C-alpha positions in Angstrom: 131.5 82.1 105.9 130.8 85.8 105.1 133.2 87.0 102.2 134.5 90.4 101.9 132.4 92.3 99.4 132.5 95.6 97.6 130.0 98.0 95.9 129.0 96.9 92.5 130.7 98.7 89.5 129.5 99.4 86.0 131.5 96.6 84.5 129.8 94.0 86.7 127.2 92.2 84.6 124.4 92.1 87.2 121.7 92.5 84.6 121.8 91.8 81.0 120.0 94.1 78.6 119.4 92.8 75.0 119.5 95.6 72.3 116.1 96.1 70.8 117.7 96.9 67.4 119.2 94.2 65.0 122.5 94.6 63.4 120.8 94.9 60.0 118.9 97.9 61.3 122.1 99.4 62.7 123.7 99.0 59.4 120.7 100.5 57.6 120.9 103.6 60.0 124.7 103.9 59.2 124.0 103.9 55.4 121.1 106.3 55.4 122.5 108.7 58.0 124.1 111.1 55.5 121.6 110.6 52.7 118.3 111.6 54.5 117.3 114.6 56.3 116.6 114.3 60.1 112.8 114.3 59.5 113.2 111.5 56.9 115.4 109.7 59.1 113.2 109.8 62.1 110.0 108.9 60.1 111.8 105.7 58.5 112.8 104.3 62.0 109.8 105.5 64.2 108.3 101.9 64.0 110.7 101.0 66.8 108.6 102.8 69.4 106.7 99.6 70.2 109.8 97.4 70.2 110.0 95.7 73.6 113.4 95.4 75.5 114.3 92.1 77.1 116.3 92.0 80.3 117.9 89.2 82.3 117.9 89.6 86.1 118.8 86.8 88.6 118.3 84.2 85.9 114.8 85.4 84.8 113.9 87.1 81.4 111.6 90.2 81.6 110.2 92.3 79.0 109.9 96.1 79.2 107.4 97.9 77.0 105.8 101.0 78.4 104.5 102.7 75.2 100.8 101.9 75.5 97.7 103.6 76.7 98.2 104.6 80.3 94.4 105.5 81.2 92.9 102.5 83.1 89.4 103.5 81.9 90.2 103.3 78.2 89.6 100.1 76.4 93.0 100.2 74.8 94.8 100.4 78.2 97.9 98.3 78.2 97.4 96.8 74.8 100.0 96.6 72.2 100.1 98.4 68.8 97.4 96.7 66.2 96.7 97.4 62.7 93.0 97.9 61.7 91.4 97.9 58.4 93.3 100.2 55.6 95.8 102.6 57.3 94.0 102.7 60.7 96.0 101.6 63.8 95.2 101.3 67.6 97.7 104.1 68.3 98.7 107.0 66.2 102.0 108.8 66.8 101.7 112.6 67.0 103.3 115.7 68.6 106.6 117.6 67.7 110.0 116.0 67.8 110.7 117.0 71.4 107.4 115.8 72.7 106.0 112.9 70.8 102.7 111.2 72.1 100.6 108.4 71.1 96.9 108.9 70.6 94.3 106.1 71.0 92.2 105.6 68.0 88.9 103.7 67.3 88.5 100.5 65.8 87.0 100.8 62.3 86.0 97.2 62.3 83.4 97.9 65.0 82.4 101.5 64.8 79.3 101.0 66.8 81.3 99.3 69.8 82.7 100.9 72.8 84.9 103.8 71.7 88.4 104.7 72.9 88.7 107.7 75.1 91.2 109.4 72.5 93.9 109.2 75.4 97.1 111.0 74.9 100.2 109.4 76.3 103.9 110.6 76.4 106.3 108.3 74.7 109.1 106.8 76.6 112.3 105.1 75.5 112.0 101.3 76.6 115.6 100.9 76.4 116.3 103.8 78.6 113.7 102.4 81.3 115.8 99.2 81.2 119.2 101.0 81.6 117.6 103.0 84.6 116.5 99.6 86.1 120.0 98.4 85.7 121.4 101.6 87.5 119.1 101.3 90.5 119.7 97.6 90.8 123.4 98.1 90.7 123.9 100.9 93.0 122.0 98.9 95.8 124.0 95.8 95.1 127.3 94.3 96.6 129.4 91.7 95.1 132.2 89.4 96.5 135.7 90.5 96.2 137.6 88.0 93.9 141.3 88.5 94.1 143.7 86.7 91.8 145.8 84.7 94.1 149.1 83.1 93.1 149.8 80.2 95.4 152.9 78.8 93.5 156.2 80.0 92.3 156.8 79.9 88.6 159.0 76.9 88.9 156.5 74.9 90.8 154.9 71.9 89.0 151.5 72.5 90.8 148.8 74.7 89.7 146.2 73.9 92.5 144.6 76.1 95.1 143.9 75.4 98.8 140.2 75.9 98.4 139.9 72.9 95.9 143.0 70.9 96.9 143.8 71.5 100.5 146.1 68.4 100.8 148.7 70.3 98.7 149.0 73.1 101.3 150.1 73.8 104.9 148.1 76.2 107.0 150.5 78.6 108.5 148.4 80.5 111.0 147.1 84.0 110.4 148.6 87.3 109.1 148.3 90.7 110.9 144.9 91.3 109.3 143.7 88.0 110.7 143.5 86.2 107.4 144.5 82.7 106.7 148.0 81.9 105.5 148.8 79.0 103.2 152.1 77.5 102.1 152.6 75.3 99.1 154.1 71.8 100.1 156.2 71.7 96.9 157.5 75.2 96.2 157.2 76.5 99.9 155.5 79.8 98.8 153.5 81.6 101.4 150.2 83.3 100.4 147.7 85.2 102.6 144.1 85.3 101.4 141.3 87.8 102.1 140.0 87.6 105.7 136.2 87.0 106.0 133.9 89.6 107.6 133.8 87.7 110.9 137.6 87.6 111.2 138.2 91.3 110.4 135.3 93.8 110.3 137.9 96.7 109.7 139.8 95.3 106.7 141.7 98.3 105.0 140.1 100.7 107.4 141.9 103.1 109.7 140.0 104.5 112.8 137.6 101.7 112.6 136.8 102.6 116.2 134.8 105.7 115.1 132.3 104.0 112.9 129.5 103.8 115.4 129.9 107.4 116.5 130.2 108.2 112.7 126.8 106.6 111.9 125.2 108.4 115.0 126.5 111.8 113.7 125.4 111.2 110.1 121.6 110.5 111.0 121.5 113.1 113.8 121.9 116.3 111.6 125.7 116.8 112.6 127.4 118.8 109.8 130.4 117.3 107.8 132.9 119.7 109.3 131.5 119.3 112.8 131.8 115.4 112.6 135.5 115.8 111.3 136.3 118.1 114.3 134.5 115.8 116.9 136.0 112.5 115.6 139.4 114.0 114.7 139.3 112.8 111.0 139.8 114.5 107.7 137.2 115.0 105.0 138.8 112.3 102.9 138.3 109.9 105.8 134.7 111.2 106.3 133.7 110.2 102.8 135.7 106.9 103.0 133.8 106.0 106.2 130.5 106.9 104.5 131.1 104.5 101.7 132.1 101.8 104.2 128.9 102.4 106.2 126.8 102.4 103.1 128.5 98.9 102.1 127.8 97.7 105.5 123.9 98.7 105.2 123.8 97.0 101.8 125.3 93.8 103.2 122.7 94.0 106.1 119.8 94.6 103.8 120.9 91.6 101.5 120.2 89.3 104.4 117.5 90.9 106.5 115.5 92.6 103.7 115.9 90.9 100.3 116.0 87.3 101.7 113.1 88.0 104.1 111.0 89.2 101.3 111.8 86.2 99.2 110.4 84.1 102.1 107.3 86.2 103.2 104.3 86.7 100.7 101.7 89.2 101.4 98.0 88.9 100.7 97.7 92.6 100.2 100.2 95.5 100.2 99.6 99.1 100.5 102.4 101.5 99.0 102.7 105.2 99.6 104.9 106.8 96.9 105.9 110.4 96.8 108.9 112.5 95.8 111.2 114.9 97.8 113.0 117.8 96.0 116.2 119.1 97.4 118.5 121.7 95.7 121.8 120.4 94.3 124.7 122.9 95.0 125.9 123.0 91.3 129.8 123.7 92.0 132.4 123.7 89.4 135.1 121.0 89.0 138.4 121.8 90.4 140.5 123.8 87.9 137.4 125.1 85.9 137.8 128.8 86.3 134.5 131.0 86.0 136.7 133.6 84.4 138.0 131.4 81.6 134.7 129.5 81.1 131.7 131.9 82.1 128.4 130.1 82.2 124.7 130.9 82.6 124.1 127.5 84.2 121.9 127.5 87.3 123.8 127.5 90.6 121.1 125.3 92.1 119.6 122.5 90.5 116.3 120.8 91.8 116.9 117.1 92.3 114.3 114.7 93.0 114.3 111.7 95.3 111.5 108.9 94.7 110.5 107.2 98.0 107.9 104.4 98.6 106.9 103.1 101.9 104.3 100.5 103.2 101.3 102.3 104.3 100.6 100.6 107.7 104.0 99.7 109.2 105.8 102.8 107.6 108.5 100.5 106.2 110.4 102.2 103.5 111.0 100.0 100.5 113.2 102.1 98.5 114.5 105.7 98.1 116.3 106.6 94.8 117.9 109.9 93.8 117.1 110.9 90.2 120.7 111.4 89.2 123.3 109.2 87.6 126.8 110.1 88.9 128.6 107.4 86.8 127.6 108.5 83.3 130.3 110.1 81.3 130.3 112.6 78.4 132.4 110.3 76.3 129.9 107.3 76.8 127.1 109.6 75.5 129.1 110.7 72.6 130.0 107.1 71.7 126.2 106.0 71.8 125.1 109.0 69.7 127.6 108.3 67.2 127.1 104.5 67.0 123.1 104.5 67.2 122.6 107.8 65.3 120.5 109.2 68.1 120.9 112.8 67.1 118.6 112.0 64.1 116.2 109.8 65.9 113.1 110.4 68.2 113.8 110.3 71.9 111.7 107.1 72.4 114.4 105.2 70.5 117.5 106.6 72.4 119.4 104.7 74.9 120.1 107.8 76.8 116.6 109.5 76.7 116.4 109.4 80.4 119.0 112.4 80.6 116.6 114.8 78.7 118.6 117.3 76.5 121.9 116.0 77.8 121.2 112.4 76.5 122.3 113.4 73.0 125.7 114.8 72.2 125.7 117.5 69.5 127.0 116.1 66.2 128.4 118.0 63.2 125.5 118.5 60.7 125.4 116.1 57.8 124.9 117.3 54.1 121.1 117.1 54.3 120.9 118.4 57.9 118.6 121.3 58.6 120.9 122.6 61.5 123.5 125.3 60.6 127.2 125.1 61.8 126.5 128.2 63.8 123.7 126.5 65.7 125.8 123.4 66.1 128.7 125.3 67.7 126.3 127.2 70.1 124.6 123.8 71.1 128.1 122.1 71.6 129.4 125.0 73.7 126.3 124.9 76.0 126.5 121.2 76.2 130.2 121.2 77.1 129.4 123.8 79.8 127.2 121.4 81.7 130.2 119.1 82.2 132.3 121.8 83.9 130.0 121.2 87.0 129.5 118.2 89.1 130.1 114.8 87.5 127.0 113.0 86.3 123.7 114.1 84.9 120.0 114.4 86.3 117.7 111.6 85.3 114.0 112.3 84.1 112.1 111.7 87.2 109.6 109.5 85.3 112.3 107.0 84.2 113.6 106.7 87.8 110.1 106.2 89.1 109.2 103.5 86.6 112.5 101.7 87.4 112.0 102.3 91.2 108.4 100.8 91.1 109.5 97.9 88.6 112.1 96.8 91.4 109.7 97.1 94.1 107.2 94.7 92.1 110.0 92.2 91.7 110.9 92.3 95.4 107.6 92.0 97.1 105.3 89.0 96.6 101.8 90.1 96.6 98.8 89.5 94.2 97.0 92.8 95.4 98.4 96.2 95.3 96.9 99.6 96.7 98.9 102.7 95.7 98.6 106.1 97.4 100.3 109.2 95.9 99.7 112.7 95.3 98.5 114.4 92.1 101.9 114.1 90.2 101.6 112.8 86.6 105.1 111.3 86.7 103.9 109.1 89.7 100.6 108.1 88.4 101.7 107.3 84.8 104.5 105.2 86.2 102.2 103.2 88.3 99.8 102.7 85.4 102.5 101.6 83.1 104.4 99.2 85.6 101.3 97.6 87.2 99.3 97.3 84.0 98.2 93.8 84.2 97.4 94.1 87.9 95.2 97.1 87.4 93.3 95.5 84.3 92.5 92.4 86.5 91.3 94.7 89.4 94.0 93.6 91.7 95.6 97.0 91.9 94.0 100.3 92.8 95.5 103.9 92.6 94.4 106.5 95.0 95.4 110.3 95.0 95.5 112.1 98.4 95.8 115.8 98.6 95.8 118.4 101.4 95.4 122.2 101.6 99.3 123.1 102.1 98.4 126.7 102.7 96.8 125.8 106.0 98.8 126.7 109.2 99.2 124.3 112.0 96.7 126.2 114.0 94.2 126.4 111.4 94.6 122.7 110.6 94.1 121.8 114.2 90.9 123.8 114.4 89.7 122.1 111.3 90.5 118.7 112.8 88.4 119.7 116.1 85.6 120.9 114.0 85.5 117.7 111.9 85.1 115.7 115.1 82.2 117.8 116.1 80.5 117.6 112.7 80.8 113.8 112.7 79.3 113.4 116.2 76.3 115.7 115.2 75.8 113.7 112.1 75.9 110.5 114.0 73.3 111.8 116.4 71.1 112.9 113.4 71.3 109.4 112.1 70.7 107.7 115.4 74.2 106.2 115.5 75.5 106.0 119.1 79.2 105.5 118.3 82.0 107.2 120.3 84.8 106.2 118.0 85.2 109.0 115.4 87.1 106.8 113.1 84.2 104.5 112.9 81.8 107.4 112.5 83.9 108.6 109.6 83.6 105.1 108.0 79.7 105.2 108.4 79.8 108.7 106.9 81.8 107.7 104.0 79.6 104.7 103.3 76.5 106.9 103.3 78.3 109.5 100.9 79.5 106.9 98.5 76.0 105.6 97.7 75.5 108.9 95.8 79.1 110.0 95.1 80.8 108.7 91.9 84.4 108.9 90.9 83.5 108.0 87.3 81.0 108.9 84.6 79.0 106.1 83.1 78.5 106.4 79.4 76.8 104.0 76.9 76.8 103.2 73.2 73.9 103.2 70.7 73.6 99.7 71.4 73.3 99.9 75.2 76.9 98.9 76.0 78.2 100.9 79.1 81.7 102.0 79.8 83.2 104.2 82.5 85.3 107.4 82.3 87.3 109.2 84.8 85.3 112.0 86.2 87.8 114.1 88.3 85.3 114.1 91.0 87.3 113.7 94.5 85.7 113.3 97.8 86.8 115.0 101.1 87.4 112.7 104.0 85.1 113.7 106.9 87.9 113.3 109.7 90.7 115.9 109.4 94.4 115.4 110.5 95.8 117.3 113.4 98.6 118.9 111.5 97.3 119.2 108.0 93.5 119.3 108.2 91.2 117.5 105.8 92.3 115.4 102.8 91.0 115.2 99.4 90.8 111.7 97.9 90.2 110.6 94.4 90.4 107.1 92.7 92.2 106.8 89.2 91.2 103.2 88.7 87.8 101.6 88.1 86.5 100.3 91.4 82.7 100.2 90.4 82.7 96.4 90.9 83.1 96.8 94.7 80.2 96.9 97.2 79.7 100.4 98.8 80.9 99.1 102.2 84.3 97.7 100.9 84.8 100.9 98.8 84.3 103.0 102.0 87.0 100.9 103.9 89.4 101.7 101.1 88.7 105.4 101.0 88.8 105.6 104.9 92.3 104.1 104.9 93.8 106.5 102.3 96.6 109.0 103.7 100.1 109.7 103.0 101.5 109.7 106.6 103.7 106.8 105.9 105.9 108.3 103.3 105.6 112.0 104.8 107.1 110.6 108.1 110.1 109.4 106.3 110.4 112.6 104.3 110.5 114.6 107.5 113.3 112.2 108.9 115.3 112.9 105.9 115.0 116.7 106.4 115.7 116.6 110.0 118.5 114.0 110.2 120.6 114.6 107.2 122.4 117.9 107.3 123.2 118.2 103.5 119.5 117.5 102.7 118.0 119.9 105.2 115.6 122.6 104.0 117.6 125.8 102.9 118.5 128.3 105.4 117.3 131.9 105.3 120.0 134.4 104.6 121.0 136.9 107.4 119.2 139.7 105.7 116.1 137.6 105.5 115.4 138.4 101.8 116.4 135.0 100.2 117.6 131.4 100.8 121.0 130.1 101.3 122.2 126.8 99.7 125.8 126.8 100.9 125.4 123.7 103.0 123.4 121.9 100.3 124.6 118.7 99.0 126.9 118.8 95.9 127.4 115.2 95.1 124.1 113.2 94.7 126.3 109.9 95.2 126.7 110.8 98.9 123.0 111.9 99.0 121.9 108.5 97.8 124.2 106.7 100.3 123.2 108.9 103.3 119.4 108.2 102.5 120.0 104.5 102.2 121.9 104.5 105.5 119.1 106.4 107.1 116.4 104.0 105.5 118.3 101.1 107.1 118.4 102.6 110.6 114.7 103.7 110.3 113.4 100.4 109.1 115.4 98.1 111.6 116.5 100.1 114.5 114.0 103.0 115.2 110.8 101.9 117.0 107.6 103.5 115.9 104.4 103.5 117.9 101.5 102.2 115.7 98.4 101.7 117.9 99.4 100.1 121.1 102.5 98.5 119.7 105.9 100.2 119.6 108.2 98.3 117.2 110.5 99.0 114.3 108.8 99.2 110.9 110.5 96.0 109.9 108.9 94.3 112.9 105.5 95.7 112.2 105.7 94.4 108.7 106.7 91.1 109.9 110.2 90.5 108.4 112.0 91.0 111.6 111.7 89.6 115.2 113.7 92.3 117.1 115.1 95.8 117.1 118.7 96.0 115.7 121.6 98.3 116.7 124.5 99.9 114.7 126.8 97.4 115.8 124.6 94.7 114.3 124.7 96.5 111.0 128.4 97.5 111.1 129.7 94.2 112.4 127.3 92.0 110.7 126.2 90.1 113.8 
């Protein structure tokens, strides 16, 4: 029986996060807060940077610790902090208070051995990574509704329920909502229970008949006002239907995606990860007059969406907006006061993922270096942010790490291949989350770039020319092959005999080690719409034979994730590219999304339809991405998703 469900809320304990700091340390912070200057306070408690955070999810315990070397070529990659002889350590903390980094040091116990690469890695808050994992898990989770039933009158001698003691009750048919009615045999009290999903698909929903049309409008670029006009519904009903459809999609994904991935292991998985930027329409809250509260805050705020898809089938695993719409100002104030975060480094803060808004300004202490004038100015600027839309932007690196961590738990595969663009937040997140897999040579990271300044006409010319060049090269080598894709592989195999993605160094005693060379290679076969792509490898693949290495390089492209990015722009009206003003001298954002909560819901709804309902032709086979991936055996329809068939 399918129970009625609701969206998970912040008070639902879906994931337990264990505080990395003991009660004794918190008491010590409280005692020293007024006695030490901010610099002394930060120095005293900075040792917590390498303190891991334990989380419990679905009955399993995991450890989060991302503050380590993130360079796969360095000998310290993925290793914990370690003390050497004297005061020397594996990692040295450096940088100013706003941008702390850890620098890899050399082992003074073996000065003639392989040296470190003096890597510089930005510090992150392990606790904040854990809270972002909790947020992304929660917004994609539904929980059963558990109402408190009263089956007996106060004077009744029984305290039983019809679920455990059915013999104490009569079944008295169904209610108007098609739910079961029970009557106590002793006190004769009637009680209606919630209907299950099969009995009533539109419980507490008016105009349930428009859901299928509403879903079609949502993913076919129909504006909000136009949908309201065509379906004869109000704006309040529109957003109510959006949340209802979002919940239907999560229920569908719970059975068709989550359970399917639990049953299906993969020998190898290729993941395309990229980000989409859209402009958040930064509107003031109702009642916050611009005259009484003038502000220099930006009217349009860049907002990132992290998206990952499977390379071959184009199945989209996740799409997460880097915005927390549930965080409240009072919650940040409470955390700042309790943990004394205003005098600590960001890597110890619970709310470091919110950048400058993760710390609420606090009145200066006796030994503080901040003046009262600076405090009031900072407080005024801080409060002004909360005049606008509820919630705060999340640092994209934190969202990306949480996004990848959840994908890692969802998919069962020993071998991972990642393709992304040259974005540091993406590459460092992959290197930190898949550390063990990269160290064991089970995971590889590729960079794919294209010349975005090329017009479509120039890109097509480059594509035609690349085919001619490949055929001429094949003739010169005596290769009689008509398939240009196979010719491209032969060309890459020839090139990789001399081309190196790394530099080989050696110590005085002949020990060799590799370094990243920043030496990308151009794929010989261009793409029709974007021309030739430039490919680089950020992990050590020197152990592979040239032929296998060429197969990897030949496969690298970002078509999978780009296809879904284009679907978002074309299908969801509030996330389309900005319009050009009537004068043609600027961009208009008047139709841009102003509530990231509804952007997240719309993208998830589109992702569900895209994966399970929309056929994609790959080779000679035209199936949905879920069918191509092997987790579905048919193409679904909106009715299957909405009515849980």
